[in-house]
Structure formats: structure tokens, C-alpha cells
N, C-alpha and C positions, 0 to 999 in steps of 0.2 A: 052575491057575493061581493064583499068589498075590494076595490083593486089596490094593488100596492101603490099607484100615484094618489088616492084618497086617502090612504093612512100617509103617506109621505106629507101631504098637504096639512093633514089635520095635525100633525108632530110638529110642522113647523111653525104652523098658528101658535099652538100652545107655548111655543119657545118665546115668543115675541113680546114677550110682558115687559112692562117697563114701570120703574117704581122711584120716586123721588119723594124723600122725609128730610125733615131741617126741626132742629131744635136750638131755639135764642136761651143762650144763657148770660149770667152777670156774676159780677164778683162783688158781693156784699158790703165789703170794705171800701172797693176804690171805684166804684159805679163802671169799671171795664166791661167790656159785653166781648164774648165771642157765640161763634153760630157753627154747628156742626149740621153738614148737607151732603147727605150721600144719594147717588141715583146709581140705577143698576138697569140693565137692559137684558133680555132673553133671561138667561139663567141665573145670570148675577141679580137680578131682582129679588129673589128670595133672599137675597144675604143682606138687602139694604138696611133690615132691621137690626142684625147682628152688628155691621159696618158702624150703623148710629150709635149703637149702646157701648161699641169702644171707644168713639170719640166723645161721649158725654161723661164717661168714666176717666177719661185723661184729663178732662177737663175739669172734673170735678175734684179729681186729686191735686189740681191747683187752687182749689177753693172757690171756683165758679158754680153756680147752681142754676139749674133751668128755672125761666121766669115764673112758673108756678109754683117751684117749690119756696121760694122765699114767703117767709113769715111776714103776718100783715106789719110786725114791727119792723124787719128790714125792708118791707116796701116803701111805709112810709117816711121813714129816714132817707132812703133814696131819693124819694120823692121831694122832701123838705129840702136835701141838696142839692136839686134840679138835674139828678142823675139818672132817673128811672127813663128809660126809652118810652117814647109817645107809640102808642098804638099805630099801625102802616094806615095809612087810609083806604078805604076798600076800594077796589079797581072797579072803575065804568066800564058798563057793556050797552 
């Protein structure tokens, strides 16, 4: 028979999740950048995707696009103007 302590510990361990997600955005006309980042722990970790999606939608309403949604023409134009952010250097271990 499973004890109440075992069930309680299992339940608490299941609630200890952590999630962090982020999206980099850029305004194709101005080159201005924005970043949506959400972090959640425990029960809130499950809502990180929804919170991030809401942030991205708010920025898209202002004219920003996630970097991966830039068309080749937009990317080329931003790069020509020196406004395309350079990729971050990999972290050394």
C-alpha cells in the first residue's frame, strides 16, 4: 500500500516544473528589436506558452515580426542597412 507521504512527495515533485521561453522580434521598417520572454515555475510552467503567444501577438500588432518570419527580402534589406542583429555567440563550456 502506498503511504500518504509517498503520494504527497510525488505530487510535490510533479508541481516543481520550470519553463523559460523567448522570442526575438524585429520591426522590418525601422530595425527596432523587441523580445518576449516568459518564465513559469510549478503550476505556472504550463502557462508559459500562452503568455509568450500573447506577448508576441501584442508586438505583431505594433508591426514587429519574429525573426524567423522575416521574408528573404526583409532580411536582406535589414542586413543591407546594418540593422539585422548578429546571432549571439555560443556559450563556451
